[in-house]
N, C-alpha and C positions, 0 to 999 in steps of 0.2 A: 523292537519295532521293525517291520519289514515293508520296504517300499519297492514296487515293481512298476516298470514302465515298458511300453512297446507292445508289439503284436505277438500272438501265440501262433507258431507255425510248426508244421510237422517236420520231422527229421529222421532219415534212415541212418541209424548208428551202426558203425562197424567197430567191434572191440579190438583190443590189442592181440597181436600174434602170440602163439604159445611157444615157449622155449626160446633160448638165445638165438639170434639171427646173426650168423657169422658171414663174413666176406673174406674170401681167400686173399692172401697177401700177394697180389699181383701188382705190377706197375700201374695197370689201369685202375685198379681199385684204390691204390694209394693216391692217385691223381684225383679220383672222384671224391675222396674223403673230405677235403676242405669245403666243398660245396654243401655237403650234408651238414657240416658242423656250423656253418654260418647262416643257414636258412632260418628265418623266424617262423615259429609255428602259430603265432597268435591269430593269424587270419584263417587257419584251417578249421574244419568242423569236427575233427576227431584227432585223438592222439595217434601218432605214427611211431611204431617201434623202429628204431634205427637199426641198420646193419652194424655189427660189432666186429671189428677186425680180429681175426684169430691169431694167437701167438705164433710166430714163425719159428717153431721148434718142434722136433719130433717127440711124440708122446709115448712111444713104445717102451723106452727104457727110462724109468723115473726113480732113481735111488733116493734114499734118505741122505741128505748132505748135512755137514756140520753148519751150525748157525754162523752166518757172516756177521762179524763184529764191526759195526759201522763207526767210522771215525774220519778225521781229516785225511784226504787222499785215498779213501776207499774207492777202488775202480767200480765202474758200472756193473750191475748184474744183468747179463743179457743171455738170451737163448738157453734157458735152464728149465728142465723138467724135474721136479722133485716130489717125493711122496712120503707120507707117514712120519712127519717131523713135528717138533714143538713150535718152532718159529724159524722163519727164513732169514730175516735181517733184524738186528737189534743194536741200538747204540745212538750216536748223535754227533753233533759238531761237524757236519759234513756239508760242504757247499756243492750244489749242483749234482747231487747223487741221482742216478737213474736206474730204474728197474724196467726192463722192457723184454717182451717176448718170453714170458715166464708162465709155466704151468705148475700149479701146486695141487696135488691130490691128497686128500685126507690129512690136511695140515692144520696147525694152529695159525696164529697171526702170520701174515706175510711180512709186515714191517711195523716195528715200533721205533720211533725216532724222536730225539730232542734236539732242537736247533738244526733244522735241515733246510736252509734257504735254497730256493731253486730246485726243489724236489720234482722229479718227473717219474710218473708211474704209467706205463703205456703197454697196452696189449698184454694184460695179465688175466689168467683164468684160474680161479681157485674153486674147486668143486669138492663135495664131501667135506667141507671145511668144518673144523672141530674147535671146541674150546680147550684151552690149556689151563689147568687149575691155577697156575700162578701168572700166566701171561695174557689170559683172556682170549678173545676171538676178534676176528675182523681182518680186513684187507690192509688198511693203513690206520695207524694211531700215532699222531704227532702233536707236539707242543713246543712252546718256547721259540716260535718264529719259523715261518716257511718261505719268506720272501714272496716270490710268485711261483706257485706250484701248479703243475698240470697233471690231471688224472684223466686218462682217455682210453676207451676201448677196454672195459673191465667187466669181468664176470665174477661174482662171488655167490656161491650157492652153499648154504650151511647144511650140515647133517643134523636133522631133527633129533637123532638119537644121542647127540653130543652137544647139548645146550650149554650156555654159560652157567656157572654156578650162581645160585641165588645169593646175592650179597650186595654190598654198598657200591660196587664198581658200576661204571656205565660204559657200554661198548657200542660199536657201530661198524658197518662195513668200511666207511671212511669217517674217522673222528678227528676233527680239528679242535684240539683241546686247549685248556688253560685259561686262566682268568687274570694273569699278571700283565704288566706293561709290555713284556717281551712276547706275549702270545698274540701275534698279529701277522698279517700278510694278505695277499690276494691269491685267488685260485680260480681254476675252471675244472669242472667235472662234466665230462661229456661221453655219450655212448656207453651206457652201463646197464647191467642187469644184476640186481642184488635181491636175494631171496633167502628166507628162513633164518632170520636174525632173532634167535630165541634165547630167553633166560628161563631157567627152571623155576617152577613155582615154589613159593616159600614165604617167609615172613617179610622179606624186603620187596620194595617196589621193583618190578621187572623192567629194568632200564637198559634196553637194547634197541637202538634205532637203526634205520637204514643209513642215513647220513646225518651227522650232527656237527654244527659249527658254533663256536663261541663268538662273543660279540666283537672281538678284535679282527675277525676275518671277513673279507669282502670278496664276493665272487659270483660266479654263474654255475647253476646246475641245470643241464639241458640234455634232452634226447636220451631218455632211459626210463627205467621203472624200478620200483621197490615193492616187493610183495612179502607179506608175512613177517612182521616184526612184533616183538613183545610190547614195545612202546610206539614211538612215532616212526612213520616211514621217513619223514624229513623233520628234524628238530633244529630250527634255524634261529640263531641270534645274529645280530650284525646286519650289514647291508648285503643281502643275498637276493639274486634274481633267479627265478625258476621258470623254465619254458619247455614245453613238450615233454611232460613226464606223466606217468601213470602210477597211481599209489593205491594199494589195496591190501587188505588182510592185516592191517596194523591197528593199534588202539585208536590212533588218529592218523589220518593221512598226512597232515601238516600240523606241527606245533610251532607257532610263530610268536616270538618274544619282542619284536620291534616292528615299527612301521616299515612295510616292504611293498615293492611293486613286482608283479609277476605277469607272465605271458599266458600260455595255454597249459592248463592242468586238468587231468582227468582223474576222478575219484571213483574207484570201485567201492565195494562194501568194506568199511572199517568199523571197529567194534563200538567205539564211544562217540566219535564225531568225525566228520570229514575234515574239518579244520578246527583247531583249538587255538584261540587267541589268548595269549597271556598278557595281562595288562598291569597297570600300576595306578593307584588312586590319584597320583599327582598329575596325570596327563591322559589325553585320549589318543590311542594309537589307531592307525588306519592300515588295513591290508587291501591293496588294489590288485585285482586279477582281471586281465583282459578277457579271457575266455575260460569258463569253468564248466566242465562236463561232469555230470554226476550220473553214473551208470549203475550204481549198486542199489542196495536195499533202501527204498525211499523213507522207511520209518526211522532210519538212523539220521539224527540231525546233521544238516550240512555244517552248522557253525555253533560253537559255544565260546563264550568269553568268560575268563576267570581273573580274579584279583584286581580288576580295573576295567574301565570302559575300553572296548575294542570294537571298531566299526569295520565291517567287511563290505567293500564296494566291488561289484561285479559288472564288467562291461556287457558281457553276453553269457547268460546262464542257459545251459542245455540240460534239462532234467525232466523226470517224470512229473506229471501234473500234481501228484500227491506227495511230492518230496517235501519233507519237513525241513524248513530253512533254518530255524533258530531253536536251539534246545532250551527246554525249561530249566530255570535256575541259572541262566546266563547272567553276568554282571549287569546290574540295572543301567538302562540307557543305551546299551550296546545295540547297534543296528545292522541289518543286512539290507543293502541298497542294490537293486538290480536295474540296470538301464534297459536291457532287452532280454526277454525270456522266450525260449523255444522249447516246446515239448518233444521228448524223445520216446 
């Protein structure tokens, strides 16, 4: 069922900028950053790619360095440029560990950690990022508790020639993993650009996302984009709020497993659906989005619901007049409700 209310008005749409937008690490730019991070985007008419602070480290000399074994008392990793390694940091049981101003070229994962409360990952750029056959791929992969974690000013660009091995594992640029009682915490992910999160084709489901969160994690994902992932751009369980993000080139822009509330989201062309709502027969779940911009192929359904009733409520929808709103085969009774629709 699709319900639409309001006037149809013209809109001049301006798409996202191409390439990471860096801001030099000057005192003035640092002072400006909090304003950009706290601004709500839900009242805007289009996605705005944020500036991303560049790591404050020289990139001319980037040797391969030994893996840092993370544990209690491990000092922060700051101002490092490294290249052609398997993994930068691996371990766990570290309180308040910080990675900042780091460049990783042609590397496997930057960090895999277990029990890392208070983790901070700031101003990190990983380009030409590769899969490691045993350690996988991605910027951050953590489980067993994060306390309050902060991820800010991050670039991760995968090498399409080095995809993840087709198998049972699931990877992401940022993966907050685990399904046990200890797998919980709060987080903020802001000012990011994640691209080319690819798993090789094969017999297994190609489970690589841009950002994935399990249900024990609560937080905000804002001011950034995910492009080109084998599975979801954002795969979200738990209480997660998304605002001012652009999602394109994935199987689905968002895969949402719980009732959630979001601000401004722009969807380019994704392969299966813009939004996939995962339900359960025992309850109706609701996804609320203040402003949803659909700028991709209008024949790709905006919304599909699976495994239970999921309703999508949109405050303001900006889309082409012929945009397909609800995919055939969605779970019976699921609705798309639009308060105000604007043609682009």
